[in-house]
C-alpha positions in Angstrom: -60.4 48.7 14.9 -64.1 47.7 13.9 -66.4 46.0 17.2 -66.9 42.9 15.3 -63.0 42.3 15.9 -63.1 43.6 19.0 -65.8 40.8 19.8 -63.6 38.0 18.4 -60.2 39.1 20.1 -62.7 39.4 23.7 -63.7 36.2 22.0 -60.6 34.6 21.5 -59.5 35.9 25.4 -62.5 33.9 27.2 -61.4 30.7 24.7 -57.9 30.5 25.6 -59.0 30.4 29.4 -61.1 27.3 28.9 -59.2 24.9 27.6 -61.7 22.2 28.5 -63.1 23.5 24.7 -60.1 22.5 22.9 -60.1 17.9 22.3 -57.2 16.9 20.5 -58.0 14.5 16.9 -54.6 14.5 15.5 -51.2 16.0 15.5 -47.7 16.2 14.8 -44.9 18.4 16.7 -40.6 18.0 16.9 -39.5 17.5 20.3 -36.2 18.8 21.4 -34.9 15.7 24.3 -31.8 16.0 25.5 -29.8 13.6 23.1 -31.9 14.5 20.0 -35.0 15.8 17.8 -38.2 13.9 17.7 -40.7 13.5 16.0 -44.1 12.4 18.0 -47.4 12.1 16.3 -51.1 11.4 17.8 -53.8 9.9 15.7 -57.0 8.0 16.4 -54.6 5.4 16.1 -52.9 6.4 18.8 -49.2 7.8 20.2 -46.6 7.8 17.9 -42.4 8.5 18.4 -39.5 8.1 15.9 -37.1 7.7 18.9 -36.5 3.6 19.3 -37.3 3.4 23.1 -40.9 4.4 21.9 -40.2 1.4 18.8 -39.7 -1.1 22.4 -42.1 0.2 24.4 -44.7 1.7 22.7 -44.3 4.4 25.1 -41.7 7.2 26.1 -40.7 10.0 28.0 -41.7 12.4 24.7 -44.9 11.1 24.2 -45.7 10.8 28.5 -44.4 14.3 28.4 -46.4 15.3 25.6 -49.8 13.8 27.6 -48.6 15.8 30.9 -48.7 18.8 28.9 -51.9 18.5 27.0 -53.5 16.9 29.8 -57.6 17.3 29.3 -57.1 19.0 26.1 -56.4 14.8 25.3 -59.4 12.9 24.4 -59.4 10.1 27.6 -57.6 7.3 25.5 -54.6 9.0 24.6 -54.1 10.1 28.4 -52.1 6.7 29.0 -50.2 7.4 32.1 -50.9 7.6 35.1 -48.6 10.0 36.5 -50.3 10.4 39.9 -49.2 6.9 40.4 -45.3 7.0 40.0 -43.1 7.5 42.6 
């Protein structure tokens, strides 16, 4: 293996452990819920989810789970749920 590729692999391993380097601008994913699959998106306009609860409330268990999973990798405006304040 070329030494330059070895250096890139080592750098990638280091980067993977430094999650504060990563901040999502937008993404789209499929979330497998208990009853159905849902499409979740995050863009500069905020969160979107295809579930019916989100349509009424502007947040849902799927988007809140993504906030928890991604944590500090999200920009501050995307972290709208205060998990430490819930019972």
